[in-house]
C-alpha positions, 0 to 999 in steps of 0.5 A: 369409844375410840375418841374417849380413848384417844382423850384418855390417853392425852389425859394420862388415864384410862378405863382401868384407872377411872374404875380403880379410882371410882372416878367419873369421865368428865363432862367436857370429854362428851362435848369434845367427842360430841361437838354438835350435841344438841338437846335432842341428841343429849336426850338420846345419848342420856337415855342409852347411857342410863340403860348401862347403869349398874348398882356397883358402878357409883363408887362410894355410893355402891355399897349403900345402894346394894344394902338399901332396905327400902326405896326411901333409903335409896333416895336418901343417898341423893345427899352424897351425890356430890362425892361422885359428881358436882355436874348435878345438884338435887333438892328433895321436896315431900309431898302428900302423895310421894316426893318430887326431886328437883334436878339441876344441871351445873355444866352451864352448857345446854347440851351437856346439862340436858345429857347429865340430867337425863342420865342421872334421872333415868339411871336413878329409875333403873337402880330402883327397878333393879333393887325392888326386882319390878318396874316401879312407877317413878317418872321423869319430868324435863323442860325439853321438847320431845325428841323426834325419835326415842329408843323403843327398847328403853321402858324407862324412856316411856316414863319420861314426860316433856315440856315441864316447867324444870327437871324432877323426879316423881317418886310415888309414896307406895314406891318409896315404901317399897322393900329392896331385894338385898337389905343389909341394915348394918351394912347400909348404916356403916356405909352411910356413916363413911359417906357422912364423913367423906362428905364433911371432908369434902365440903370443908368450911361451907360458903357463906352464901350456901349457909344463908340459903340452907337457913332460908330453905329450912325455915318459914319462908319470908325472912328478915335479914335481922332474923337470919343474922341472929341465927348466925350470931352477927349483926345484919350489917356483917351478914350484908358485908359477908354476902357482898363478898360473894357477890350477892345480897340477902334479898337475892338469895331469899327470893331464890329460896322463895321462888325454888320453894314456890315452884316445888310446892306448886307442883303438888296438887293437893296444895292449894295456891293460898296454902303455898303463899301462907307456907311461904310467909306471905301475908295474902294471896295477892302479894304472892301472886304479884311476886310469883309473877314478877319472878316468872311472868305468870301467875301461880295458877297459870304455872301449875295448870299445864304442869299438873301431874300426868 
């Protein structure tokens, strides 16, 4: 803690100032304090930090957390995570038996990304446990190898699954429906309205690539550039030019969207590979399998085999 205080003094701030501003400590401070931080150390540190998470520790998200009526409402608050951190992004994929919440680190540093993802995933699990007054059956899956030593005092650490294809939380349907201990529908609704306004102010004009990606993620899967251009009320040549200005292309954005959706859907054991291919707009399973193997190096069936939910 002395090293953190020294950094805060150098940066002209302190613990009280951070609390009053509802600010989070920058990730770069952790790299400075732990210069040798690797994935194994980051896993243990993330677990330890998550065990200290409190419902009132998340700035503008605290009131809607406390007043949520169900776990589903708690999960919906992930939409507003950018208001308190840019270090992690989330993507929610509904399944027949619950939700898969994809977690992506944005630090570009393997150790720091592991730290923030472990912290965010286990902190959310802890908040759900606190809000429902019981230990939930949410599990967190991560792509890292299991550390040689895990904290024995953390019940949530026992719900960590390692060597997964990527980082995600699995929230069963029965947990989503669980009632929270301090429901206040009016306060929750008002707090969410304020979050929506704050997010709109923070976002400003969205980046064009994000607009295109959002249309692709919410659409039927395989799309033509003309169909997306039509939705944006512009020509396909203008769409190409706007994406090129942001150093990307329509085919690149489409491929990323299809790959992310394919991976998420393949985690759902109730959906067959053929159904995934059809939903993503492929004319037959063979074309989808060839595309998926080109993206990942493995077939859809081989990809999902070692990653079936445990």
